[in-house]
Structure formats: structure tokens, C-alpha cells
PyMOL Python script that loads the backbone (N, CA, C, O; Angstrom):
from pymol import cmd

cmd.read_pdbstr("""\
ATOM      1  N   MET A   1      17.258-103.174 -13.005  1.00  0.00           N
ATOM      2  CA  MET A   1      18.012-104.298 -14.405  1.00  0.00           C
ATOM      3  C   MET A   1      18.338-103.845 -15.234  1.00  0.00           C
ATOM      4  O   MET A   1      17.529-103.208 -15.908  1.00  0.00           O
ATOM      5  N   THR A   2      20.000-103.954 -15.711  1.00  0.00           N
ATOM      6  CA  THR A   2      20.178-103.396 -16.917  1.00  0.00           C
ATOM      7  C   THR A   2      19.524-104.207 -17.831  1.00  0.00           C
ATOM      8  O   THR A   2      19.115-105.359 -17.685  1.00  0.00           O
ATOM      9  N   GLU A   3      19.465-103.349 -18.947  1.00  0.00           N
ATOM     10  CA  GLU A   3      18.994-103.736 -20.195  1.00  0.00           C
ATOM     11  C   GLU A   3      20.097-104.242 -21.157  1.00  0.00           C
ATOM     12  O   GLU A   3      21.148-103.607 -21.067  1.00  0.00           O
ATOM     13  N   HIS A   4      20.083-105.168 -21.985  1.00  0.00           N
ATOM     14  CA  HIS A   4      21.367-105.629 -22.723  1.00  0.00           C
ATOM     15  C   HIS A   4      20.562-105.250 -24.164  1.00  0.00           C
ATOM     16  O   HIS A   4      19.377-105.041 -24.424  1.00  0.00           O
ATOM     17  N   ARG A   5      21.926-105.270 -25.045  1.00  0.00           N
ATOM     18  CA  ARG A   5      21.841-104.994 -26.112  1.00  0.00           C
ATOM     19  C   ARG A   5      22.279-106.457 -26.716  1.00  0.00           C
ATOM     20  O   ARG A   5      22.935-107.101 -25.898  1.00  0.00           O
ATOM     21  N   TRP A   6      22.084-107.048 -27.831  1.00  0.00           N
ATOM     22  CA  TRP A   6      22.595-108.425 -28.684  1.00  0.00           C
ATOM     23  C   TRP A   6      23.454-107.982 -29.400  1.00  0.00           C
ATOM     24  O   TRP A   6      23.532-106.762 -29.544  1.00  0.00           O
ATOM     25  N   LEU A   7      24.230-108.740 -29.971  1.00  0.00           N
ATOM     26  CA  LEU A   7      25.002-108.404 -31.102  1.00  0.00           C
ATOM     27  C   LEU A   7      25.491-109.888 -31.708  1.00  0.00           C
ATOM     28  O   LEU A   7      25.817-110.890 -31.072  1.00  0.00           O
ATOM     29  N   ARG A   8      25.437-109.715 -32.927  1.00  0.00           N
ATOM     30  CA  ARG A   8      25.882-110.786 -33.840  1.00  0.00           C
ATOM     31  C   ARG A   8      26.935-110.743 -34.460  1.00  0.00           C
ATOM     32  O   ARG A   8      27.340-109.654 -34.868  1.00  0.00           O
ATOM     33  N   SER A   9      27.785-112.131 -34.737  1.00  0.00           N
ATOM     34  CA  SER A   9      28.767-111.732 -35.459  1.00  0.00           C
ATOM     35  C   SER A   9      28.717-111.318 -37.054  1.00  0.00           C
ATOM     36  O   SER A   9      27.929-111.941 -37.766  1.00  0.00           O
ATOM     37  N   SER A  10      29.355-110.512 -37.506  1.00  0.00           N
ATOM     38  CA  SER A  10      29.176-110.271 -39.239  1.00  0.00           C
ATOM     39  C   SER A  10      29.393-111.564 -39.963  1.00  0.00           C
ATOM     40  O   SER A  10      28.974-111.678 -41.115  1.00  0.00           O
ATOM     41  N   TYR A  11      29.999-112.516 -39.383  1.00  0.00           N
ATOM     42  CA  TYR A  11      30.368-113.931 -40.192  1.00  0.00           C
ATOM     43  C   TYR A  11      29.024-114.691 -40.321  1.00  0.00           C
ATOM     44  O   TYR A  11      28.953-115.545 -41.204  1.00  0.00           O
ATOM     45  N   SER A  12      27.862-114.445 -39.458  1.00  0.00           N
ATOM     46  CA  SER A  12      26.892-115.541 -39.345  1.00  0.00           C
ATOM     47  C   SER A  12      25.932-115.676 -40.257  1.00  0.00           C
ATOM     48  O   SER A  12      25.041-114.827 -40.224  1.00  0.00           O
ATOM     49  N   ASN A  13      25.874-116.493 -41.043  1.00  0.00           N
ATOM     50  CA  ASN A  13      24.816-116.987 -42.023  1.00  0.00           C
ATOM     51  C   ASN A  13      23.735-116.173 -41.933  1.00  0.00           C
ATOM     52  O   ASN A  13      23.471-115.841 -40.777  1.00  0.00           O
ATOM     53  N   LEU A  14      22.664-115.529 -43.207  1.00  0.00           N
ATOM     54  CA  LEU A  14      21.733-115.115 -42.960  1.00  0.00           C
ATOM     55  C   LEU A  14      20.603-116.007 -42.385  1.00  0.00           C
ATOM     56  O   LEU A  14      19.640-115.309 -42.066  1.00  0.00           O
ATOM     57  N   ASN A  15      20.411-117.354 -42.146  1.00  0.00           N
ATOM     58  CA  ASN A  15      19.677-118.154 -41.646  1.00  0.00           C
ATOM     59  C   ASN A  15      19.631-118.022 -40.184  1.00  0.00           C
ATOM     60  O   ASN A  15      18.659-118.454 -39.564  1.00  0.00           O
ATOM     61  N   GLY A  16      20.625-117.449 -39.589  1.00  0.00           N
ATOM     62  CA  GLY A  16      20.051-117.104 -38.422  1.00  0.00           C
ATOM     63  C   GLY A  16      20.858-118.082 -37.564  1.00  0.00           C
ATOM     64  O   GLY A  16      20.265-118.066 -36.485  1.00  0.00           O
ATOM     65  N   ASN A  17      21.725-118.787 -37.481  1.00  0.00           N
ATOM     66  CA  ASN A  17      22.353-120.298 -36.727  1.00  0.00           C
ATOM     67  C   ASN A  17      23.694-119.671 -36.641  1.00  0.00           C
ATOM     68  O   ASN A  17      24.676-119.672 -37.382  1.00  0.00           O
ATOM     69  N   CYS A  18      23.325-118.964 -35.127  1.00  0.00           N
ATOM     70  CA  CYS A  18      24.626-118.123 -34.617  1.00  0.00           C
ATOM     71  C   CYS A  18      23.960-117.902 -32.830  1.00  0.00           C
ATOM     72  O   CYS A  18      22.857-117.938 -32.284  1.00  0.00           O
ATOM     73  N   VAL A  19      25.385-117.669 -32.424  1.00  0.00           N
ATOM     74  CA  VAL A  19      24.693-117.265 -31.032  1.00  0.00           C
ATOM     75  C   VAL A  19      24.894-115.629 -31.223  1.00  0.00           C
ATOM     76  O   VAL A  19      25.427-115.176 -32.236  1.00  0.00           O
ATOM     77  N   GLU A  20      24.342-114.673 -29.988  1.00  0.00           N
ATOM     78  CA  GLU A  20      24.619-113.781 -29.799  1.00  0.00           C
ATOM     79  C   GLU A  20      25.147-113.193 -28.448  1.00  0.00           C
ATOM     80  O   GLU A  20      24.810-113.738 -27.397  1.00  0.00           O
ATOM     81  N   LEU A  21      25.916-112.161 -28.444  1.00  0.00           N
ATOM     82  CA  LEU A  21      26.584-111.654 -27.300  1.00  0.00           C
ATOM     83  C   LEU A  21      25.886-110.562 -26.760  1.00  0.00           C
ATOM     84  O   LEU A  21      25.435-109.708 -27.522  1.00  0.00           O
ATOM     85  N   SER A  22      25.728-110.473 -25.454  1.00  0.00           N
ATOM     86  CA  SER A  22      25.252-109.192 -24.989  1.00  0.00           C
ATOM     87  C   SER A  22      26.319-107.927 -24.914  1.00  0.00           C
ATOM     88  O   SER A  22      27.500-108.029 -25.246  1.00  0.00           O
ATOM     89  N   VAL A  23      25.749-106.822 -24.462  1.00  0.00           N
ATOM     90  CA  VAL A  23      26.134-105.517 -24.684  1.00  0.00           C
ATOM     91  C   VAL A  23      25.106-105.102 -22.878  1.00  0.00           C
ATOM     92  O   VAL A  23      23.946-105.434 -22.634  1.00  0.00           O
ATOM     93  N   PRO A  24      25.836-104.508 -22.171  1.00  0.00           N
ATOM     94  CA  PRO A  24      27.307-105.071 -21.480  1.00  0.00           C
ATOM     95  C   PRO A  24      27.161-106.362 -21.469  1.00  0.00           C
ATOM     96  O   PRO A  24      26.107-106.985 -21.343  1.00  0.00           O
ATOM     97  N   ARG A  25      28.735-106.965 -21.664  1.00  0.00           N
ATOM     98  CA  ARG A  25      28.731-108.488 -22.045  1.00  0.00           C
ATOM     99  C   ARG A  25      28.736-109.036 -20.982  1.00  0.00           C
ATOM    100  O   ARG A  25      28.756-108.332 -19.972  1.00  0.00           O
ATOM    101  N   GLY A  26      28.721-110.426 -20.874  1.00  0.00           N
ATOM    102  CA  GLY A  26      28.606-111.155 -19.825  1.00  0.00           C
ATOM    103  C   GLY A  26      27.569-112.532 -19.991  1.00  0.00           C
ATOM    104  O   GLY A  26      27.567-113.507 -19.238  1.00  0.00           O
ATOM    105  N   LEU A  27      26.440-112.257 -21.547  1.00  0.00           N
ATOM    106  CA  LEU A  27      25.017-113.215 -21.380  1.00  0.00           C
ATOM    107  C   LEU A  27      25.756-113.881 -23.145  1.00  0.00           C
ATOM    108  O   LEU A  27      26.705-113.452 -23.803  1.00  0.00           O
ATOM    109  N   VAL A  28      24.978-114.834 -23.359  1.00  0.00           N
ATOM    110  CA  VAL A  28      24.864-115.677 -24.642  1.00  0.00           C
ATOM    111  C   VAL A  28      23.669-116.026 -24.677  1.00  0.00           C
ATOM    112  O   VAL A  28      23.100-116.255 -23.610  1.00  0.00           O
ATOM    113  N   ARG A  29      22.938-116.165 -25.980  1.00  0.00           N
ATOM    114  CA  ARG A  29      22.190-116.809 -26.409  1.00  0.00           C
ATOM    115  C   ARG A  29      21.724-116.972 -27.818  1.00  0.00           C
ATOM    116  O   ARG A  29      22.080-116.209 -28.716  1.00  0.00           O
ATOM    117  N   ASP A  30      20.810-118.120 -28.014  1.00  0.00           N
ATOM    118  CA  ASP A  30      21.155-118.867 -29.249  1.00  0.00           C
ATOM    119  C   ASP A  30      20.066-117.800 -29.855  1.00  0.00           C
ATOM    120  O   ASP A  30      19.037-117.480 -29.261  1.00  0.00           O
ATOM    121  N   SER A  31      20.549-117.206 -31.397  1.00  0.00           N
ATOM    122  CA  SER A  31      19.900-116.130 -32.120  1.00  0.00           C
ATOM    123  C   SER A  31      18.372-116.501 -32.601  1.00  0.00           C
ATOM    124  O   SER A  31      17.352-115.816 -32.681  1.00  0.00           O
ATOM    125  N   LYS A  32      18.704-118.125 -32.938  1.00  0.00           N
ATOM    126  CA  LYS A  32      16.995-118.458 -33.587  1.00  0.00           C
ATOM    127  C   LYS A  32      15.758-118.302 -32.269  1.00  0.00           C
ATOM    128  O   LYS A  32      14.529-118.310 -32.327  1.00  0.00           O
ATOM    129  N   ASP A  33      16.598-118.180 -31.244  1.00  0.00           N
ATOM    130  CA  ASP A  33      15.160-118.206 -30.281  1.00  0.00           C
ATOM    131  C   ASP A  33      15.068-117.084 -28.978  1.00  0.00           C
ATOM    132  O   ASP A  33      14.700-117.252 -27.815  1.00  0.00           O
ATOM    133  N   PRO A  34      15.509-116.008 -29.614  1.00  0.00           N
ATOM    134  CA  PRO A  34      15.848-114.540 -28.917  1.00  0.00           C
ATOM    135  C   PRO A  34      15.015-114.500 -27.419  1.00  0.00           C
ATOM    136  O   PRO A  34      15.344-113.597 -26.650  1.00  0.00           O
ATOM    137  N   GLY A  35      13.852-115.536 -26.945  1.00  0.00           N
ATOM    138  CA  GLY A  35      13.093-115.189 -26.328  1.00  0.00           C
ATOM    139  C   GLY A  35      13.453-116.401 -25.420  1.00  0.00           C
ATOM    140  O   GLY A  35      12.753-116.641 -24.435  1.00  0.00           O
ATOM    141  N   GLY A  36      14.315-117.015 -25.670  1.00  0.00           N
ATOM    142  CA  GLY A  36      14.514-118.677 -24.636  1.00  0.00           C
ATOM    143  C   GLY A  36      15.715-118.254 -23.843  1.00  0.00           C
ATOM    144  O   GLY A  36      15.916-117.040 -23.829  1.00  0.00           O
ATOM    145  N   PRO A  37      16.529-118.992 -23.198  1.00  0.00           N
ATOM    146  CA  PRO A  37      17.350-119.277 -22.181  1.00  0.00           C
ATOM    147  C   PRO A  37      18.641-118.410 -22.409  1.00  0.00           C
ATOM    148  O   PRO A  37      19.106-118.246 -23.538  1.00  0.00           O
ATOM    149  N   VAL A  38      19.037-118.020 -21.599  1.00  0.00           N
ATOM    150  CA  VAL A  38      20.034-116.733 -21.563  1.00  0.00           C
ATOM    151  C   VAL A  38      21.134-117.780 -20.901  1.00  0.00           C
ATOM    152  O   VAL A  38      20.828-118.374 -19.867  1.00  0.00           O
ATOM    153  N   LEU A  39      22.550-118.009 -21.589  1.00  0.00           N
ATOM    154  CA  LEU A  39      23.408-117.922 -20.534  1.00  0.00           C
ATOM    155  C   LEU A  39      24.309-117.073 -19.937  1.00  0.00           C
ATOM    156  O   LEU A  39      24.931-116.400 -20.759  1.00  0.00           O
ATOM    157  N   SER A  40      24.582-116.882 -18.824  1.00  0.00           N
ATOM    158  CA  SER A  40      25.746-116.232 -18.182  1.00  0.00           C
ATOM    159  C   SER A  40      27.059-116.999 -18.546  1.00  0.00           C
ATOM    160  O   SER A  40      27.124-118.227 -18.491  1.00  0.00           O
ATOM    161  N   ALA A  41      28.227-116.102 -18.966  1.00  0.00           N
ATOM    162  CA  ALA A  41      29.333-116.530 -19.494  1.00  0.00           C
ATOM    163  C   ALA A  41      30.747-115.742 -19.436  1.00  0.00           C
ATOM    164  O   ALA A  41      30.997-114.843 -20.239  1.00  0.00           O
ATOM    165  N   ASP A  42      31.365-116.016 -18.748  1.00  0.00           N
ATOM    166  CA  ASP A  42      32.669-115.850 -19.223  1.00  0.00           C
ATOM    167  C   ASP A  42      33.361-115.554 -20.313  1.00  0.00           C
ATOM    168  O   ASP A  42      34.405-116.173 -20.518  1.00  0.00           O
ATOM    169  N   VAL A  43      32.954-114.624 -21.165  1.00  0.00           N
ATOM    170  CA  VAL A  43      33.234-114.472 -22.510  1.00  0.00           C
ATOM    171  C   VAL A  43      34.531-114.636 -23.259  1.00  0.00           C
ATOM    172  O   VAL A  43      34.651-115.191 -24.352  1.00  0.00           O
ATOM    173  N   PRO A  44      35.642-113.994 -22.421  1.00  0.00           N
ATOM    174  CA  PRO A  44      37.043-114.309 -22.981  1.00  0.00           C
ATOM    175  C   PRO A  44      37.201-115.506 -22.786  1.00  0.00           C
ATOM    176  O   PRO A  44      37.743-116.079 -23.731  1.00  0.00           O
ATOM    177  N   ALA A  45      36.914-116.203 -21.828  1.00  0.00           N
ATOM    178  CA  ALA A  45      37.421-117.477 -21.384  1.00  0.00           C
ATOM    179  C   ALA A  45      36.471-118.486 -22.307  1.00  0.00           C
ATOM    180  O   ALA A  45      36.883-119.596 -22.644  1.00  0.00           O
ATOM    181  N   LEU A  46      35.305-118.041 -22.639  1.00  0.00           N
ATOM    182  CA  LEU A  46      34.649-119.362 -24.137  1.00  0.00           C
ATOM    183  C   LEU A  46      35.315-118.797 -25.059  1.00  0.00           C
ATOM    184  O   LEU A  46      35.544-119.608 -25.956  1.00  0.00           O
ATOM    185  N   VAL A  47      35.778-117.685 -25.282  1.00  0.00           N
ATOM    186  CA  VAL A  47      36.196-117.106 -26.794  1.00  0.00           C
ATOM    187  C   VAL A  47      37.738-118.340 -26.859  1.00  0.00           C
ATOM    188  O   VAL A  47      37.973-119.274 -27.626  1.00  0.00           O
ATOM    189  N   ARG A  48      38.507-117.786 -25.703  1.00  0.00           N
ATOM    190  CA  ARG A  48      39.705-119.009 -25.863  1.00  0.00           C
ATOM    191  C   ARG A  48      39.521-120.394 -26.243  1.00  0.00           C
ATOM    192  O   ARG A  48      40.146-121.044 -27.080  1.00  0.00           O
ATOM    193  N   ALA A  49      38.556-120.743 -25.487  1.00  0.00           N
ATOM    194  CA  ALA A  49      38.601-122.164 -25.610  1.00  0.00           C
ATOM    195  C   ALA A  49      37.758-122.741 -26.399  1.00  0.00           C
ATOM    196  O   ALA A  49      37.757-123.967 -26.500  1.00  0.00           O
ATOM    197  N   VAL A  50      36.716-121.796 -27.238  1.00  0.00           N
ATOM    198  CA  VAL A  50      37.005-122.152 -28.686  1.00  0.00           C
ATOM    199  C   VAL A  50      37.943-122.115 -29.613  1.00  0.00           C
ATOM    200  O   VAL A  50      37.829-122.814 -30.620  1.00  0.00           O
ATOM    201  N   LYS A  51      39.010-121.300 -29.423  1.00  0.00           N
ATOM    202  CA  LYS A  51      40.163-121.599 -30.105  1.00  0.00           C
ATOM    203  C   LYS A  51      40.958-122.306 -30.279  1.00  0.00           C
ATOM    204  O   LYS A  51      41.574-122.636 -31.293  1.00  0.00           O
ATOM    205  N   GLU A  52      41.028-122.778 -28.627  1.00  0.00           N
ATOM    206  CA  GLU A  52      41.829-123.880 -28.549  1.00  0.00           C
ATOM    207  C   GLU A  52      41.493-125.318 -28.666  1.00  0.00           C
ATOM    208  O   GLU A  52      42.235-126.266 -28.409  1.00  0.00           O
ATOM    209  N   GLY A  53      40.133-125.350 -29.140  1.00  0.00           N
ATOM    210  CA  GLY A  53      39.345-126.448 -30.016  1.00  0.00           C
ATOM    211  C   GLY A  53      38.898-127.201 -28.778  1.00  0.00           C
ATOM    212  O   GLY A  53      38.790-128.411 -28.979  1.00  0.00           O
ATOM    213  N   ARG A  54      38.529-126.683 -27.210  1.00  0.00           N
ATOM    214  CA  ARG A  54      38.146-127.262 -26.260  1.00  0.00           C
ATOM    215  C   ARG A  54      36.813-128.083 -26.813  1.00  0.00           C
ATOM    216  O   ARG A  54      36.479-129.129 -26.258  1.00  0.00           O
ATOM    217  N   PHE A  55      36.138-127.595 -27.837  1.00  0.00           N
ATOM    218  CA  PHE A  55      34.783-128.212 -27.660  1.00  0.00           C
ATOM    219  C   PHE A  55      34.366-128.693 -29.412  1.00  0.00           C
ATOM    220  O   PHE A  55      33.342-128.680 -30.096  1.00  0.00           O
ATOM    221  N   ASP A  56      35.722-129.069 -29.601  1.00  0.00           N
ATOM    222  CA  ASP A  56      35.891-129.881 -31.158  1.00  0.00           C
ATOM    223  C   ASP A  56      35.555-131.116 -30.400  1.00  0.00           C
ATOM    224  O   ASP A  56      35.617-131.352 -29.193  1.00  0.00           O
ATOM    225  N   ARG A  57      35.034-132.137 -31.815  1.00  0.00           N
ATOM    226  CA  ARG A  57      34.783-133.371 -31.365  1.00  0.00           C
ATOM    227  C   ARG A  57      35.584-133.939 -32.382  1.00  0.00           C
ATOM    228  O   ARG A  57      35.721-135.161 -32.451  1.00  0.00           O
TER     229      ARG A  57
END
""", "prot")
cmd.dss("prot")
cmd.show_as("cartoon", "prot")
cmd.util.cbc("prot")
cmd.orient("prot")
């Protein structure tokens, strides 16, 4: 199995409220719960959807 490193945005605040992306890419997790669930994601498509406002309420 491939070992993953986790990266957090430099824009995240110090209290850890952020998502982390894996290297190699493809996985996403909650930085507050590093031992919790991990989502498999098409990261470029996810970023596009966020930029397009598809998750705005």
C-alpha cells in the first residue's frame, strides 16, 4: 500500500479547521480528525466545483 503525506493549506488558521490533501493526490481528510475517515476524491474536479460555488448555500 502507498504511504501518503498530508498537506494543509498555508491559508488555514492555527486552530486546525481545514481539510488536508494527500500526496500522492486523491485523498482528503479533516485536519481535526487525522485518524478519522478519509475520502477518495478527484481533487481537480473538487477544486473546480468549489470555485464555481457549487457548495455555497
